[in-house]
C-alpha positions as CSV (number, residue, x, y, z in Angstrom):
1,M,-16.1,103.9,28.7
2,R,-18.3,104.6,25.8
3,Q,-21.4,103.3,27.6
4,L,-20.7,105.5,30.5
5,K,-20.3,108.5,28.2
6,K,-23.7,107.7,26.5
7,I,-25.4,107.4,29.9
8,F,-23.9,110.7,30.9
9,H,-25.1,112.4,27.7
10,L,-28.6,110.9,28.2
11,F,-28.6,112.2,31.7
12,L,-27.6,115.7,30.6
13,N,-30.2,115.7,27.8
14,S,-32.9,114.7,30.2
15,C,-31.9,117.6,32.5
16,S,-32.1,120.2,29.8
17,N,-34.5,123.1,30.4
18,N,-37.1,121.9,28.0
19,S,-37.2,118.4,29.4
20,F,-37.2,119.6,33.0
21,L,-40.0,122.1,32.3
22,H,-42.1,119.5,30.6
23,G,-41.7,117.2,33.6
24,I,-42.8,120.1,35.9
25,E,-45.8,120.7,33.7
26,Q,-46.8,117.1,33.9
27,V,-46.6,117.2,37.7
28,E,-48.7,120.4,37.8
29,G,-51.3,118.8,35.6
30,F,-51.5,115.7,37.7
31,V,-51.8,117.7,40.9
32,A,-54.5,119.9,39.4
33,K,-56.5,116.8,38.4
34,V,-56.1,115.3,41.8
35,L,-57.2,118.6,43.4
36,S,-60.3,118.7,41.1
37,L,-61.3,115.2,42.1
38,V,-60.8,116.0,45.8
39,M,-62.9,119.2,45.4
40,V,-65.7,117.3,43.7
41,T,-65.7,114.9,46.6
42,V,-65.8,117.8,49.1
43,I,-68.7,119.5,47.2
44,L,-70.7,116.3,47.1
45,V,-70.2,115.7,50.8
46,A,-71.2,119.3,51.6
47,V,-74.3,119.1,49.5
48,G,-75.2,115.8,51.2
49,D,-74.6,117.5,54.6
50,L,-76.8,120.4,53.6
51,I,-79.6,118.0,52.5
52,I,-79.4,116.0,55.7
53,L,-79.4,119.1,57.8
54,L,-82.5,120.5,56.0
55,A,-84.3,117.2,56.1
56,G,-83.6,116.6,59.7
57,E,-84.8,120.1,60.7
58,L,-87.8,119.9,58.4
59,F,-89.1,116.7,60.0
60,S,-88.1,117.3,63.6
61,S,-88.8,120.9,64.2
62,P,-92.0,122.9,64.2
63,L,-92.7,125.5,61.5
64,G,-90.3,128.3,61.6
65,F,-87.2,126.1,62.2
66,L,-85.1,128.3,59.9
67,N,-85.0,130.9,62.6
68,S,-82.7,128.8,64.7
69,T,-80.6,127.2,61.9
70,L,-80.7,129.8,59.3
71,F,-77.1,130.8,59.8
72,K,-76.0,127.2,59.7
73,V,-77.8,126.7,56.4
74,F,-76.4,129.9,54.9
75,G,-72.9,128.8,56.0
76,L,-73.2,125.4,54.4
77,F,-74.7,126.9,51.2
78,L,-72.0,129.6,50.9
79,N,-69.3,127.0,51.6
80,I,-70.6,125.0,48.7
81,L,-70.6,128.1,46.5
82,I,-66.9,128.8,47.5
83,A,-66.0,125.2,46.8
84,L,-67.6,125.5,43.3
85,E,-65.6,128.6,42.6
86,L,-62.4,126.8,43.7
87,L,-63.3,123.9,41.4
88,E,-63.9,126.5,38.6
89,N,-60.4,127.9,39.3
90,I,-58.9,124.5,39.0
91,T,-60.7,123.5,35.8
92,A,-59.9,126.9,34.2
93,Y,-56.2,126.2,35.0
94,L,-56.5,122.8,33.4
95,R,-58.2,124.2,30.3
96,K,-56.0,127.2,29.7
97,D,-52.9,126.3,31.7
98,T,-53.1,129.7,33.4
99,L,-54.6,130.9,36.6
100,L,-57.4,133.4,35.9
101,V,-57.0,136.3,38.4
102,E,-60.6,137.4,37.9
103,L,-61.9,134.0,39.1
104,V,-59.6,134.2,42.2
105,I,-60.8,137.7,43.0
106,V,-64.5,136.6,42.7
107,T,-63.8,133.6,44.9
108,S,-62.3,135.9,47.5
109,L,-65.2,138.2,47.3
110,I,-67.6,135.3,47.9
111,A,-65.5,134.1,50.9
112,I,-65.6,137.6,52.4
113,A,-69.4,137.9,51.7
114,R,-69.8,134.6,53.6
115,K,-67.8,136.0,56.5
116,I,-70.0,139.1,56.6
117,I,-73.3,137.2,56.3
118,L,-72.3,134.9,59.2
119,L,-70.6,137.7,61.3
120,D,-71.5,137.8,65.0
121,F,-71.6,141.6,65.6
122,E,-71.5,141.0,69.4
123,K,-68.1,139.3,69.2
124,T,-66.6,141.3,66.4
125,T,-64.4,144.3,67.0
126,G,-64.5,147.5,65.1
127,S,-61.0,146.9,63.7
128,E,-62.1,143.5,62.3
129,I,-65.1,145.2,60.5
130,I,-62.8,147.9,59.1
131,G,-60.4,145.2,57.9
132,L,-63.2,143.4,56.1
133,A,-64.4,146.7,54.6
134,I,-60.9,147.4,53.3
135,A,-60.6,143.9,51.9
136,I,-63.9,144.2,50.1
137,L,-63.0,147.6,48.7
138,T,-59.6,146.5,47.4
139,L,-60.9,143.3,45.9
140,S,-63.8,145.2,44.3
141,I,-61.4,147.7,42.8
142,S,-59.1,144.9,41.6
143,Y,-62.0,143.1,40.0
144,W,-63.2,146.3,38.3
145,I,-59.7,147.0,37.0
146,I,-59.1,143.5,35.7
147,H,-62.6,143.3,34.2
148,C,-62.2,146.7,32.4
149,M,-58.7,145.7,31.1
150,S,-59.7,142.3,29.8
151,P,-60.5,142.1,26.1
152,K,-64.2,141.9,25.4
153,K,-65.4,138.7,23.8
154,P,-67.4,139.1,20.6
155,P,-71.1,138.0,20.9
156,E,-71.6,134.4,19.8
């Protein structure tokens, strides 16, 4: 009976709030590390894809090839920038154990900028353009507010 009581108390102690929260933090840290490794892999593959596309177009097309594949190159380039920003978000989370809202807003602005740069105006409706404009405006205002409210770092 004593053994059963000891096991029961050990179980209750392991289910305490502090132990449980520590376990959750461990899982979060592990997931963030896995995500960062996956994101590095995605970035390297995307850079390789961009290099292969550029090399293939450079050696197979006449001069001025960028006219036909410029949007594809921009799309790949901006995808890499967005992936780098996502990796920065993950590593900032690992360093400070908090999600930096400013980084998330900047990543969102880059993603919307990519959408606008690659926008096909013939297939886009006016309401979609208005929606993008509202998203840019709200994200820009949010960034400005957060940037103004954050404490200034002293010069190093």
